[in-house]
Backbone bond lengths (Angstrom), bond angles and torsions (degrees), N, CA, C in turn:
res aa  C-N    CA-C-N  psi(-1)  N-CA   C-N-CA  omega(-1)  CA-C   N-CA-C  phi
1 M - - - 1.459 - - 1.513 108.23 -
2 L 1.321 116.11 133.06 1.438 121.51 176.96 1.543 109.38 -82.55
3 K 1.307 115.98 135.55 1.473 120.14 174.86 1.541 106.44 -132.80
4 F 1.336 115.11 145.40 1.461 118.97 175.39 1.494 108.99 -141.31
5 F 1.332 114.20 156.91 1.417 121.84 164.79 1.499 111.27 -153.28
6 T 1.318 116.04 162.18 1.434 120.89 -176.65 1.507 110.37 -125.55
7 S 1.289 116.61 160.83 1.458 122.36 178.94 1.511 107.95 -143.72
8 G 1.312 115.25 153.93 1.445 119.63 177.17 1.536 112.34 118.10
9 E 1.285 114.44 165.51 1.477 121.51 179.72 1.498 110.70 -124.57
10 S 1.331 115.11 161.28 1.466 122.09 -177.08 1.539 113.60 -54.10
11 H 1.341 116.06 -44.99 1.452 120.28 -179.26 1.534 112.88 -107.04
12 G 1.285 117.24 14.97 1.440 123.67 174.33 1.522 112.09 -76.21
13 E 1.315 116.91 177.42 1.460 120.99 -177.81 1.536 113.46 -63.28
14 A 1.324 116.47 -38.33 1.441 120.20 -177.59 1.523 110.41 -160.89
15 L 1.316 113.84 164.79 1.482 122.21 167.67 1.540 106.22 -104.38
16 V 1.314 116.55 147.07 1.456 120.56 177.15 1.528 106.95 -128.78
17 A 1.301 115.56 134.45 1.484 121.83 179.33 1.561 107.41 -120.64
18 F 1.339 113.43 140.30 1.450 121.21 177.65 1.505 110.05 -126.27
19 I 1.297 118.64 138.92 1.437 122.83 170.83 1.503 109.41 -138.79
20 S 1.338 116.14 134.50 1.452 121.10 179.32 1.524 110.45 -132.04
21 G 1.334 115.76 162.43 1.460 120.93 -179.03 1.483 114.56 101.15
22 L 1.299 117.20 -0.07 1.505 119.86 178.88 1.540 108.14 -81.25
23 P 1.329 115.31 145.99 1.484 118.86 178.27 1.530 109.51 -75.86
24 A 1.307 115.19 159.55 1.476 120.69 174.52 1.504 107.46 -71.00
25 G 1.365 115.56 149.72 1.451 120.61 173.82 1.518 115.53 94.65
26 L 1.350 118.61 -0.39 1.443 121.64 178.59 1.504 109.02 -77.95
27 E 1.326 116.92 128.97 1.488 120.59 176.64 1.513 110.15 -69.50
28 V 1.308 116.63 130.53 1.460 121.43 174.69 1.516 107.65 -122.13
29 A 1.290 115.32 116.40 1.506 121.92 178.78 1.490 110.23 -96.10
30 Q 1.258 117.78 116.85 1.452 124.49 177.64 1.540 110.84 -56.29
31 D 1.317 116.21 -41.05 1.476 117.80 -178.50 1.521 111.54 -67.72
32 F 1.348 119.09 -29.39 1.473 120.11 176.32 1.513 109.61 -68.00
33 V 1.331 118.52 -46.40 1.460 120.85 178.48 1.531 110.72 -59.20
34 D 1.278 117.17 -45.09 1.462 120.77 -179.99 1.511 112.48 -66.24
35 H 1.363 117.17 -34.10 1.453 120.45 176.08 1.504 111.04 -65.27
36 E 1.335 116.86 -38.86 1.493 119.24 177.72 1.511 110.20 -65.48
37 L 1.338 117.13 -38.20 1.473 119.83 175.30 1.531 112.40 -64.78
38 W 1.351 116.48 -37.24 1.421 121.07 177.40 1.548 108.67 -65.15
39 R 1.319 117.67 -40.59 1.500 119.20 178.86 1.519 110.57 -61.46
40 R 1.339 117.39 -38.11 1.481 120.26 177.37 1.498 110.28 -59.22
41 Q 1.311 117.78 -41.21 1.460 121.57 -175.11 1.507 112.68 -73.95
42 Q 1.319 118.87 -8.60 1.484 120.44 175.74 1.469 112.20 -83.47
43 G 1.338 119.02 -4.88 1.451 122.53 179.54 1.514 110.14 -75.16
44 Y 1.346 113.68 -176.98 1.432 119.43 -175.53 1.511 108.62 -102.61
45 G 1.315 116.37 138.63 1.463 122.81 176.73 1.536 108.14 -143.12
46 R 1.294 116.54 156.80 1.479 117.01 -178.22 1.518 112.32 -91.19
47 G 1.365 118.01 -11.56 1.390 120.94 -179.62 1.524 114.39 -99.10
48 G 1.311 117.26 168.45 1.439 120.47 179.15 1.541 114.26 -84.43
49 R 1.342 114.58 0.95 1.429 119.65 -175.58 1.563 114.87 -57.30
50 M 1.320 113.56 -35.52 1.509 118.01 -178.83 1.541 109.66 -62.80
51 K 1.310 117.58 -25.87 1.479 119.89 179.97 1.532 111.02 -81.73
52 I 1.294 117.15 -25.85 1.467 122.86 -177.21 1.532 110.91 -78.21
53 E 1.333 115.57 -49.24 1.466 120.13 -173.62 1.516 113.77 -84.10
54 R 1.278 117.72 145.34 1.480 125.65 171.97 1.535 105.88 -127.52
55 D 1.303 115.40 83.87 1.475 119.59 -169.21 1.518 113.84 -65.53
56 S 1.306 112.65 136.16 1.437 122.16 172.85 1.531 104.66 -147.15
57 A 1.307 117.46 135.41 1.464 120.37 179.09 1.498 109.63 -97.70
58 R 1.328 114.96 116.63 1.461 118.61 176.69 1.525 108.60 -90.00
59 I 1.313 115.16 116.94 1.479 121.25 -176.51 1.547 106.43 -78.60
60 L 1.352 114.29 121.46 1.468 119.92 -176.70 1.501 112.29 -97.16
61 S 1.347 115.90 -32.34 1.478 116.25 -175.30 1.521 109.30 -154.80
62 G 1.339 115.06 161.72 1.472 121.13 174.85 1.527 114.44 90.53
63 V 1.320 118.68 -5.91 1.465 124.07 179.47 1.518 108.34 -134.14
64 R 1.332 115.47 127.57 1.443 120.65 174.35 1.521 110.05 -136.33
65 H 1.302 115.49 133.97 1.481 121.49 -179.08 1.519 110.73 57.68
66 G 1.365 114.93 34.17 1.477 119.70 176.41 1.529 115.24 79.50
67 K 1.337 119.03 8.04 1.440 119.95 179.06 1.532 110.51 -133.89
68 T 1.345 114.81 148.26 1.473 120.56 -179.87 1.550 106.91 -65.76
69 I 1.284 114.61 152.82 1.459 120.64 179.48 1.505 111.53 -116.38
70 G 1.349 117.03 10.20 1.440 121.10 175.59 1.513 116.37 91.29
71 S 1.299 116.30 -11.04 1.474 120.56 176.41 1.532 109.65 -96.89
72 P 1.356 117.92 165.91 1.449 119.52 -178.21 1.512 110.99 -56.64
73 I 1.326 115.08 147.75 1.468 120.66 177.46 1.548 106.91 -103.75
74 S 1.324 113.67 133.44 1.479 118.14 175.59 1.543 106.12 -120.27
75 M 1.337 112.53 141.71 1.473 121.33 -179.25 1.567 109.84 -130.21
76 L 1.289 115.14 142.24 1.468 120.29 -179.69 1.523 107.31 -116.66
77 L 1.361 115.01 130.66 1.451 122.12 177.60 1.495 105.26 -122.88
78 E 1.333 115.15 102.62 1.492 119.95 -177.09 1.534 111.06 -69.69
79 N 1.308 117.87 146.18 1.415 126.91 175.92 1.528 108.07 -99.79
80 R 1.347 117.19 109.33 1.456 121.28 178.96 1.522 112.11 -62.17
81 D 1.329 115.36 -33.90 1.477 121.90 -178.80 1.514 114.45 -69.55
82 W 1.301 116.95 -8.81 1.481 123.05 -177.72 1.558 109.59 -54.66
83 K 1.310 117.09 -39.37 1.461 121.57 -176.13 1.546 109.66 -59.20
84 N 1.332 119.23 -26.50 1.445 121.56 178.97 1.544 113.48 -87.84
85 W 1.323 116.90 -6.03 1.437 120.44 -177.04 1.514 113.52 -120.44
86 Q 1.265 120.52 0.53 1.458 121.59 -175.67 1.517 113.70 -59.40
87 Q 1.335 117.93 -35.44 1.455 120.71 178.35 1.473 113.05 -76.77
88 Q 1.370 117.49 -33.85 1.453 120.30 -176.58 1.513 112.74 -81.42
89 L 1.290 118.90 -28.18 1.451 124.95 -177.11 1.522 112.59 -130.17
90 P 1.296 119.81 54.78 1.489 119.69 -174.94 1.529 110.87 -74.36
91 V 1.299 114.11 154.54 1.477 119.26 176.74 1.545 108.52 -72.35
92 E 1.327 116.85 -43.00 1.452 121.73 175.91 1.532 109.71 -74.21
93 K 1.338 117.06 178.94 1.447 120.04 -175.40 1.549 114.83 -56.46
94 G 1.293 119.71 -49.45 1.444 123.26 174.87 1.499 114.83 66.48
95 D 1.353 115.63 -173.31 1.437 122.84 -178.59 1.530 108.79 -95.38
96 S 1.315 116.80 110.24 1.467 120.86 -175.49 1.507 111.83 -66.13
97 S 1.331 121.57 -19.83 1.415 121.50 178.75 1.533 113.11 -71.89
98 L 1.306 116.52 -12.20 1.510 120.37 177.12 1.506 113.07 -93.40
99 H 1.352 115.93 -8.41 1.452 120.53 -179.75 1.532 110.62 -61.76
100 K 1.337 117.90 133.79 1.433 122.88 178.42 1.562 109.38 -96.30
101 R 1.320 115.28 96.43 1.463 119.84 179.28 1.550 113.93 -66.76
102 V 1.296 114.79 151.24 1.466 121.21 174.19 1.522 103.05 -123.48
103 A 1.312 116.33 93.60 1.453 123.23 -179.48 1.503 114.35 -84.75
104 S 1.343 116.30 -20.66 1.466 120.75 179.54 1.525 110.12 -112.00
105 P 1.298 114.76 103.93 1.512 117.55 -179.50 1.561 109.91 -62.88
106 R 1.347 114.11 146.61 1.470 119.69 -179.59 1.557 107.00 -76.24
107 P 1.299 117.50 131.79 1.474 120.29 175.46 1.517 111.29 -60.96
108 G 1.324 115.14 136.32 1.493 119.97 177.39 1.470 113.84 81.80
109 H 1.332 120.99 4.70 1.438 123.54 -179.82 1.496 110.20 -113.79
110 A 1.322 118.02 177.26 1.469 121.82 -178.01 1.511 114.17 -81.39
111 D 1.316 114.96 0.55 1.496 119.04 -169.71 1.537 111.83 -55.63
112 L 1.300 119.16 -54.67 1.454 120.96 -174.33 1.547 109.84 -70.67
113 A 1.292 119.21 -43.20 1.481 120.42 -179.52 1.535 109.73 -63.77
114 G 1.317 119.66 -39.61 1.436 122.08 179.75 1.492 112.19 -69.71
115 A 1.337 117.34 -41.46 1.437 119.20 177.37 1.508 113.50 -62.16
116 L 1.343 116.67 -38.75 1.431 121.11 176.42 1.515 111.15 -68.91
117 K 1.348 117.77 -42.77 1.446 121.42 -177.55 1.538 110.19 -60.72
118 Y 1.356 117.23 -44.60 1.420 119.07 -174.34 1.529 113.78 -97.36
119 N 1.328 115.91 7.49 1.432 123.93 177.84 1.521 113.31 58.37
120 F 1.350 115.61 41.54 1.440 122.45 175.26 1.536 108.24 -83.35
121 S 1.312 117.48 147.06 1.462 122.25 179.20 1.542 111.18 -80.92
122 E 1.304 115.72 -9.84 1.489 123.02 178.56 1.493 108.95 -153.60
123 A 1.320 118.17 175.84 1.486 122.16 -168.40 1.560 114.30 -104.85
124 R 1.346 119.81 6.40 1.455 120.88 -175.86 1.504 113.96 -53.46
125 Y 1.356 117.99 -48.28 1.466 119.44 -173.98 1.475 112.17 -70.65
126 V 1.326 120.19 -31.88 1.447 123.67 177.17 1.538 108.02 -71.07
127 L 1.339 116.56 -45.51 1.486 119.09 177.26 1.504 111.95 -55.80
128 E 1.326 117.22 -40.99 1.461 121.63 -177.73 1.567 110.02 -63.28
129 R 1.301 116.91 -37.61 1.446 119.05 -177.85 1.509 111.88 -84.30
130 A 1.310 118.43 -39.55 1.491 123.49 -175.07 1.516 106.66 -94.93
131 S 1.309 119.02 62.30 1.466 120.26 -177.74 1.530 110.39 -122.62
132 A 1.300 116.32 165.29 1.462 119.78 175.45 1.499 112.03 -62.46
133 R 1.307 117.15 -25.83 1.451 123.22 -177.06 1.571 107.72 -64.03
134 E 1.347 118.14 -34.66 1.452 120.96 -179.63 1.541 111.30 -63.35
135 S 1.327 117.03 -24.24 1.440 119.28 -179.64 1.541 111.60 -64.32
136 A 1.332 119.36 -21.84 1.466 120.17 177.05 1.528 110.00 -60.01
137 A 1.274 118.35 -39.37 1.501 121.28 179.29 1.502 108.91 -65.99
138 R 1.301 118.98 -38.67 1.489 122.73 179.34 1.522 109.68 -67.98
139 V 1.273 118.54 -35.80 1.502 121.51 177.40 1.496 108.88 -64.54
140 A 1.362 118.35 -43.89 1.473 121.16 179.39 1.510 110.72 -59.17
141 V 1.316 116.44 -45.99 1.491 120.91 177.31 1.504 110.98 -61.66
142 G 1.365 117.27 -43.36 1.411 122.67 178.96 1.519 113.92 -61.58
143 A 1.345 114.30 -35.83 1.470 118.36 176.50 1.504 112.98 -62.69
144 V 1.339 116.94 -40.33 1.470 120.26 177.98 1.542 109.82 -67.08
145 A 1.324 115.58 -40.76 1.450 119.38 177.14 1.552 112.05 -62.74
146 K 1.341 118.08 -37.28 1.451 122.75 175.60 1.517 110.13 -61.17
147 L 1.327 115.82 -41.22 1.520 118.91 178.31 1.507 110.06 -61.58
148 F 1.360 116.75 -40.20 1.451 119.84 178.44 1.553 110.85 -62.35
149 L 1.303 115.29 -47.24 1.479 121.40 179.61 1.540 110.23 -61.08
150 K 1.278 116.40 -37.25 1.471 120.10 179.60 1.550 110.22 -61.01
151 Q 1.306 117.80 -36.92 1.431 119.28 176.08 1.517 114.55 -64.37
152 L 1.328 115.70 -19.79 1.441 122.15 177.45 1.544 112.03 -99.86
153 D 1.333 114.05 14.74 1.474 122.43 -179.16 1.526 112.85 59.76
154 I 1.363 114.83 35.46 1.472 121.50 176.55 1.492 106.85 -111.56
155 E 1.343 118.00 127.58 1.436 122.25 177.63 1.529 109.74 -110.28
156 V 1.298 115.45 138.49 1.435 124.56 179.07 1.498 108.25 -99.07
157 L 1.336 119.05 127.24 1.462 120.38 175.97 1.513 108.23 -148.30
158 S 1.325 113.36 163.80 1.453 119.12 177.52 1.493 109.22 -149.14
159 H 1.306 117.12 157.29 1.431 121.86 -179.49 1.511 108.56 -162.07
160 V 1.303 116.83 133.57 1.457 120.19 176.64 1.507 108.15 -79.99
161 V 1.342 117.34 122.35 1.458 120.78 -178.32 1.554 110.72 -108.03
162 A 1.348 117.42 -14.70 1.438 120.60 -179.43 1.540 109.84 -158.92
163 V 1.317 113.70 140.46 1.441 119.83 171.63 1.522 105.24 -135.75
164 G 1.323 115.59 111.06 1.427 119.57 -174.42 1.528 112.34 61.27
165 A 1.307 117.52 -126.13 1.455 121.10 178.10 1.551 112.79 -86.39
166 A 1.340 117.95 -8.95 1.488 120.80 -179.26 1.529 107.83 -82.56
167 N 1.324 114.74 129.02 1.499 121.67 179.83 1.529 110.47 -127.59
168 V 1.299 115.47 153.43 1.461 120.67 170.15 1.540 106.03 -63.76
169 E 1.300 116.52 129.52 1.469 119.69 -175.36 1.514 115.01 -80.62
170 H 1.283 118.43 -17.17 1.475 119.91 -176.24 1.561 109.82 -119.63
171 E 1.300 114.74 155.85 1.463 118.94 177.23 1.511 111.64 -68.86
172 L 1.295 116.46 134.61 1.466 120.92 179.36 1.529 108.03 -89.69
173 P 1.337 117.09 155.79 1.456 121.18 -175.08 1.534 114.43 -55.53
174 W 1.303 118.04 -30.77 1.456 120.04 -174.73 1.570 111.37 -98.75
175 Q 1.310 116.30 10.71 1.485 119.16 179.45 1.504 110.65 -109.72
176 K 1.332 113.93 151.09 1.450 119.08 168.71 1.528 106.05 -96.40
177 N 1.321 117.78 176.71 1.463 122.11 -178.61 1.556 111.62 -54.86
178 S 1.309 115.38 -32.27 1.456 118.45 -176.55 1.512 113.20 -76.80
179 G 1.324 116.36 -5.85 1.485 121.06 -179.43 1.528 111.32 84.45
180 Q 1.300 119.08 6.17 1.456 119.83 178.65 1.577 108.54 -88.91
181 L 1.287 116.75 155.08 1.463 121.17 178.27 1.521 108.99 -67.61
182 Q 1.295 114.81 142.60 1.466 119.86 175.65 1.506 109.04 -73.02
183 P 1.376 119.17 145.70 1.404 119.69 176.39 1.553 112.82 -70.61
């Protein structure tokens, strides 16, 4: 069974991704993982963060000579913007007057629920963890999972076929007339 988890915050020093349950001997191509991260960055976001970061997952453990060794894989994705936040969000105690409070939770996000759950007086720490930036770590893990599936001759793909009332006008190669995926 594959298991994964991520660690890190949006403006922290780095994101860390872990995946376990992969067999030994699976080829892991660094350029494939980085290409998947590049694909993520081509999406749309409202912040300037996509322009700051150039994601690359540095594999720290679980892969040797380009192949898995059966132990958990850990990957590090450094945050370039960390240099601008070290004083506001230090790991050590630091100067609390530099802390950037988030007193107004973002609608539709985890900010309010997280602040209430952990009894925070504001939402900064929840916002840092529950951010779009965290998805970079999930993409890195997903890339490794895709490589595993590829060994089983399984390909992962996606395609938007409808948005609201707008639909693709022609049948796609993997669809039947009913619009269902072919087996």
